C-alpha positions as CSV (number, residue, x, y, z in Angstrom):
1,M,62.7,59.2,-10.1
2,N,61.4,59.4,-6.5
3,K,61.5,63.1,-5.4
4,G,62.9,62.3,-2.0
5,L,65.8,60.3,-3.6
6,L,66.4,63.1,-6.1
7,E,66.6,65.6,-3.3
8,K,69.1,63.5,-1.4
9,L,71.2,63.2,-4.5
10,R,71.2,67.0,-5.0
11,R,72.6,67.3,-1.4
12,I,75.3,64.7,-1.9
13,D,78.7,65.7,-0.6
14,V,80.8,65.8,-3.8
15,P,84.1,66.9,-2.2
16,L,83.9,64.1,0.3
17,L,83.2,61.5,-2.4
18,S,86.0,62.9,-4.6
19,L,88.5,62.6,-1.8
20,V,87.5,59.1,-1.0
21,G,87.5,58.1,-4.7
22,L,90.9,59.6,-5.4
23,I,92.6,58.0,-2.4
24,S,91.0,54.6,-3.2
25,A,92.1,54.9,-6.8
26,L,95.7,55.6,-5.8
27,G,95.4,52.6,-3.4
28,I,94.4,50.2,-6.2
29,L,97.1,51.7,-8.5
30,N,99.6,51.0,-5.7
31,L,98.5,47.4,-5.3
32,Y,98.5,46.9,-9.1
33,S,102.1,48.1,-9.3
34,F,103.5,45.0,-7.5
35,A,100.7,42.4,-7.9
36,G,102.1,40.7,-10.9
37,A,105.8,41.0,-10.0
38,A,105.9,39.8,-6.4
39,Y,102.6,38.9,-4.9
40,G,101.6,36.4,-7.7
41,A,97.9,37.1,-7.2
42,P,95.7,39.9,-8.6
43,V,95.3,41.6,-5.2
44,H,94.4,44.8,-7.0
45,I,91.4,43.0,-8.6
46,T,90.3,41.7,-5.2
47,Q,90.6,45.2,-3.7
48,S,88.7,46.7,-6.6
49,I,85.8,44.3,-5.9
50,W,85.9,45.2,-2.2
51,F,85.8,48.9,-3.2
52,V,82.7,48.4,-5.4
53,L,81.0,46.5,-2.5
54,G,82.1,49.2,-0.2
55,L,80.5,51.8,-2.4
56,G,77.2,49.8,-2.1
57,V,77.5,49.6,1.7
58,M,78.4,53.3,1.8
59,A,75.3,54.3,-0.3
60,L,73.0,52.2,1.9
61,T,74.5,53.7,5.1
62,A,74.0,57.2,3.6
63,L,70.4,56.8,2.4
64,L,68.9,55.8,5.7
65,D,68.4,58.9,8.0
66,Y,71.2,58.8,10.6
67,R,68.6,59.4,13.4
68,V,67.6,55.8,12.8
69,Y,71.1,54.8,13.7
70,E,70.8,57.0,16.7
71,R,67.7,55.1,17.9
72,W,69.4,51.7,17.3
73,S,72.9,52.7,18.5
74,Y,72.9,50.6,21.7
75,A,71.5,47.5,19.9
76,L,74.1,47.8,17.1
77,F,76.8,48.1,19.7
78,G,75.5,45.1,21.6
79,S,75.4,43.1,18.3
80,V,79.0,43.7,17.7
81,V,79.9,42.6,21.3
82,V,78.0,39.3,20.6
83,L,80.1,38.8,17.5
84,L,83.3,39.4,19.5
85,V,82.2,36.8,22.0
86,L,81.5,34.4,19.1
87,V,85.1,35.0,17.9
88,L,86.4,33.8,21.2
89,L,84.2,30.7,21.1
90,V,84.2,29.6,17.4
91,G,86.6,32.1,15.8
92,T,89.2,31.1,13.1
93,E,92.8,31.1,14.1
94,L,95.5,32.7,11.9
95,N,99.1,33.4,13.0
96,G,98.2,32.7,16.6
97,S,95.3,35.1,16.8
98,Y,91.5,34.5,16.8
99,R,90.1,37.6,15.1
100,W,87.8,36.2,12.4
101,L,84.5,34.5,11.9
102,D,84.4,32.2,8.9
103,L,81.2,32.9,7.0
104,G,82.1,30.6,4.2
105,F,82.3,33.4,1.6
106,F,83.9,36.0,3.8
107,M,86.2,36.1,6.8
108,M,84.6,38.7,9.0
109,Q,86.7,40.6,11.6
110,P,84.2,42.0,14.2
111,S,86.9,44.1,15.9
112,E,86.8,46.4,12.9
113,L,83.0,46.8,13.4
114,L,83.6,47.7,17.1
115,K,85.2,51.0,16.0
116,L,81.8,52.0,14.5
117,G,80.0,50.5,17.4
118,V,81.9,52.5,19.9
119,I,81.4,55.7,17.9
120,L,77.6,55.2,17.8
121,F,77.4,54.1,21.4
122,T,79.5,57.0,22.7
123,A,77.7,59.6,20.6
124,K,74.3,58.3,21.7
125,Y,75.3,58.3,25.4
126,L,76.6,61.8,25.4
127,H,73.8,63.2,23.2
128,D,71.0,61.7,25.4
129,R,72.4,63.0,28.7
130,D,73.0,66.5,27.3
131,F,75.8,67.1,29.8
132,D,76.0,70.7,31.1
133,G,79.7,71.5,30.8
134,P,82.8,69.3,30.7
135,L,82.6,65.7,31.9
136,S,83.4,64.7,35.4
137,M,84.7,61.4,36.7
138,R,81.1,60.3,37.6
139,D,80.0,61.1,34.0
140,L,82.6,58.8,32.6
141,I,82.0,55.7,34.8
142,V,79.4,54.1,32.5
143,P,81.0,54.8,29.1
144,F,84.4,53.7,30.4
145,G,83.0,50.5,31.8
146,V,81.0,49.6,28.7
147,V,83.7,50.5,26.1
148,G,86.5,49.0,28.4
149,A,84.7,45.7,28.6
150,S,84.3,45.5,24.8
151,V,87.9,46.4,24.2
152,A,89.0,43.6,26.7
153,L,87.3,41.1,24.2
154,V,89.5,42.5,21.4
155,L,92.6,42.3,23.6
156,K,91.8,38.7,24.3
157,Q,92.0,37.8,20.6
158,P,94.8,39.2,20.9
159,D,94.8,42.5,18.9
160,L,96.6,45.3,20.7
161,G,96.7,47.7,17.7
162,T,92.9,47.7,17.1
163,S,92.4,47.9,20.9
164,L,94.5,51.0,21.2
165,V,92.9,52.7,18.1
166,I,89.4,52.0,19.5
167,L,90.4,53.6,22.9
168,A,92.0,56.6,20.9
169,I,88.7,57.1,19.0
170,F,86.7,56.9,22.2
171,G,89.1,59.4,23.9
172,S,88.9,61.7,20.9
173,I,85.1,61.9,21.2
174,L,85.3,62.5,24.9
175,L,87.8,65.3,24.5
176,F,85.5,66.9,21.9
177,Q,82.7,66.8,24.4
178,G,85.0,68.3,27.0
179,I,86.6,66.8,30.2
180,R,87.2,68.6,33.5
181,M,90.9,69.3,34.1
182,P,91.0,67.4,37.5
183,T,89.4,64.4,35.8
184,L,91.8,64.6,32.9
185,T,94.7,64.7,35.3
186,V,93.5,61.6,37.2
187,L,93.0,59.7,33.9
188,F,96.5,60.6,32.8
189,V,98.0,59.4,36.1
190,V,96.0,56.2,36.0
191,A,97.3,55.6,32.4
192,L,100.9,56.1,33.5
193,I,100.5,53.7,36.4
194,S,98.8,51.1,34.1
195,V,101.9,50.9,31.8
196,P,104.0,48.5,33.9
197,V,100.9,46.5,34.8
198,V,99.9,46.1,31.1
199,W,103.5,45.2,30.3
200,N,103.8,42.5,32.9
201,F,100.3,41.0,32.7
202,G,98.5,42.2,29.6
203,M,101.0,41.8,26.7
204,H,102.2,38.7,24.9
205,D,105.9,38.0,24.3
206,Y,105.7,39.0,20.6
207,Q,104.2,42.3,21.5
208,K,107.0,43.0,24.0
209,T,109.5,42.1,21.3
210,R,108.0,44.7,18.9
211,V,108.3,47.4,21.6
212,V,111.9,46.4,22.3
213,S,112.7,46.4,18.6
214,F,111.2,49.9,18.2
215,L,113.4,51.2,21.0
216,N,116.5,49.7,19.5
217,L,116.3,49.0,15.7
218,D,119.9,48.1,15.5
219,E,119.8,45.2,18.0
220,D,118.3,42.4,15.9
221,T,118.5,43.6,12.3
222,Q,118.0,40.1,10.9
223,G,115.1,39.2,13.2
224,S,112.6,41.4,15.0
225,S,113.8,44.7,13.5
226,W,114.0,43.3,9.9
227,Q,110.6,44.4,8.7
228,V,110.8,48.1,9.9
229,R,114.4,48.5,8.8
230,Q,113.6,47.2,5.3
231,S,110.6,49.5,5.2
232,I,112.7,52.5,6.1
233,I,115.3,51.5,3.4
234,A,112.4,51.5,0.9
235,F,111.3,55.0,1.9
236,G,114.9,56.2,1.7
237,S,115.6,54.7,-1.7
238,G,112.6,56.5,-3.1
239,R,114.4,59.9,-2.4
240,I,112.5,63.0,-3.4
241,L,110.8,61.9,-6.6
242,G,110.7,58.1,-6.2
243,K,111.7,55.3,-8.6
244,G,108.5,55.5,-10.7
245,G,108.1,52.0,-12.2
246,E,110.6,50.3,-9.8
247,S,110.2,49.1,-6.3
248,T,113.4,47.1,-5.5
249,Q,112.7,46.5,-1.8
250,I,109.1,45.3,-2.5
251,E,109.7,43.3,-5.7
252,Q,112.6,41.4,-4.2
253,G,110.5,40.5,-1.2
254,F,112.5,42.4,1.5
255,V,109.3,44.0,3.1
256,P,106.8,41.5,4.6
257,E,103.1,42.4,4.6
258,Y,103.8,44.9,1.7
259,E,100.2,44.6,0.4
260,N,98.7,45.2,3.9
261,D,100.1,46.9,6.9
262,F,103.3,48.0,5.1
263,V,101.7,49.1,1.8
264,A,103.0,52.6,2.3
265,A,106.6,51.4,1.9
266,N,105.8,50.5,-1.8
267,W,104.2,53.9,-2.3
268,G,107.1,55.7,-0.7
269,E,109.7,53.9,-2.8
270,R,107.9,54.4,-6.1
271,Y,106.8,58.0,-5.6
272,G,109.3,59.3,-3.1
273,F,109.0,62.1,-0.5
274,L,106.8,64.2,-2.7
275,G,104.5,61.3,-3.3
276,M,104.2,60.8,0.4
277,V,103.5,64.5,1.0
278,G,100.7,64.3,-1.6
279,L,99.2,61.2,0.0
280,V,99.3,62.6,3.5
281,G,97.9,65.9,2.1
282,L,94.8,64.0,0.8
283,Y,94.3,62.3,4.1
284,F,94.6,65.6,5.9
285,A,92.0,67.1,3.5
286,L,89.7,64.2,4.2
287,I,90.0,64.5,8.0
288,L,89.4,68.3,7.8
289,W,86.4,67.8,5.7
290,A,85.0,65.3,8.2
291,L,85.5,68.0,11.0
292,R,83.7,70.5,8.8
293,I,80.8,68.1,8.6
294,S,80.8,67.8,12.4
295,A,80.8,71.6,12.7
296,T,77.7,72.0,10.4
297,A,75.8,68.9,11.7
298,R,72.2,69.6,12.6
299,D,72.4,68.0,16.1
300,R,74.9,66.9,18.8
301,F,74.6,63.2,17.8
302,G,75.6,64.0,14.2
303,A,78.5,66.2,15.3
304,L,79.9,63.5,17.7
305,V,79.6,60.7,15.1
306,S,81.4,62.8,12.6
307,I,84.2,63.5,15.1
308,G,84.4,59.7,15.7
309,V,84.8,58.9,12.0
310,A,87.4,61.6,11.6
311,A,89.3,60.3,14.6
312,M,89.1,56.7,13.2
313,I,90.7,57.8,9.9
314,F,93.2,60.1,11.7
315,W,94.5,57.5,14.2
316,H,94.8,54.8,11.5
317,V,96.9,57.1,9.3
318,V,99.1,58.3,12.1
319,V,99.7,54.9,13.7
320,N,100.3,53.1,10.3
321,L,102.7,55.7,8.9
322,G,104.4,55.9,12.3
323,M,105.1,52.2,12.5
324,V,106.2,51.8,8.9
325,T,108.8,54.6,9.3
326,G,110.0,53.4,12.7
327,L,108.5,56.2,14.7
328,L,106.0,54.0,16.5
329,P,106.1,50.2,17.5
330,V,104.5,47.8,15.0
331,V,101.0,47.0,16.1
332,G,99.5,45.6,12.8
333,L,97.2,48.4,11.7
334,T,96.0,49.1,8.1
335,L,96.3,52.3,6.1
336,P,92.7,53.4,5.1
337,F,91.8,52.8,1.4
338,L,95.4,51.6,0.6
339,S,95.9,48.4,2.6
340,A,94.3,45.3,1.0
341,G,91.5,43.7,3.1
342,G,87.8,43.5,3.0
343,S,86.8,44.1,6.7
344,S,89.0,47.2,7.0
345,L,87.8,48.8,3.8
346,L,84.1,48.0,4.4
347,T,84.3,49.5,7.9
348,T,85.9,52.7,6.6
349,M,83.3,53.0,3.8
350,V,80.5,52.6,6.4
351,G,82.2,55.5,8.3
352,V,82.2,57.5,5.0
353,G,78.5,56.6,4.5
354,L,77.8,58.1,8.0
355,L,79.6,61.3,7.1
356,L,77.6,61.5,3.8
357,N,74.4,60.9,5.7
358,I,75.1,63.7,8.2
359,S,76.3,66.1,5.5
360,M,73.2,65.5,3.4
361,R,70.8,66.3,6.3
362,K,72.5,69.3,7.9
């Protein structure tokens, strides 16, 4: 075997791989539990195939030195933006949204790739300029303009959930770099002022309905509040230990999107409060390990990319679990490694590949 490859394998991050493998295995088990009873299609088989493909993509991402990604960061980000423009021009419509490019064998969702594109772009920009101290308003003009323009393309699809998560990832990297307090105060005030503007001119009616339902779950229990209420009932019926082999709410079709955005409802009903604590504990361990990789990275670019990937996983878990338990409005966001879907899983696995890459070369 090639000595260089053998050396890389010796440095492989076993704890990181173990955590990802364990959460993914639990995800496939969760999909398997209802595939035959209610979904009618072997979604766990499809997810297993995506996971194997994801392992291949992760390995390829990890083997190429991450400094190559650093050199090509702007080009990779630009390529994703081109794909987003293509989505608006020739994208495939589904449920009123244009988010996908039909490649014949695969429905690609470029907005998922934008998460990685923003991470690489922001890390490259901050690393190259080697800012002395916290960022000022002048330092933020270029990254805010570039990232804001790309997020506007995602909002146009429309995809509010992905847009907000991309901005949250971007903000997390900036906070890690450091922002001057006066600048942070101005940004906070601008965000507050923007809320009524976005509500009146930037949100579609169905998005406003979701927010109204979140604020008053009892108002339209047979309509807009149905999905979240049934999800909460599923969690509640699981009690402390869960129902084990049963999942009444899911198997009888009360929870829409139970294989995707609301997949946690099935987990909560089957494995109860303790099962949820265990699952959240695994995500917490994975995020902490990503932060550890950031702290031990050999350079600033590696540290910032690791922070970005940790933030991507963190915000997906927080927002997804928040919306399925009624603590946040429904914005259509997947739970990493558990929700069925190729684009989401492959994007997360590329993120894990970047973490492995940085960890192997610290």
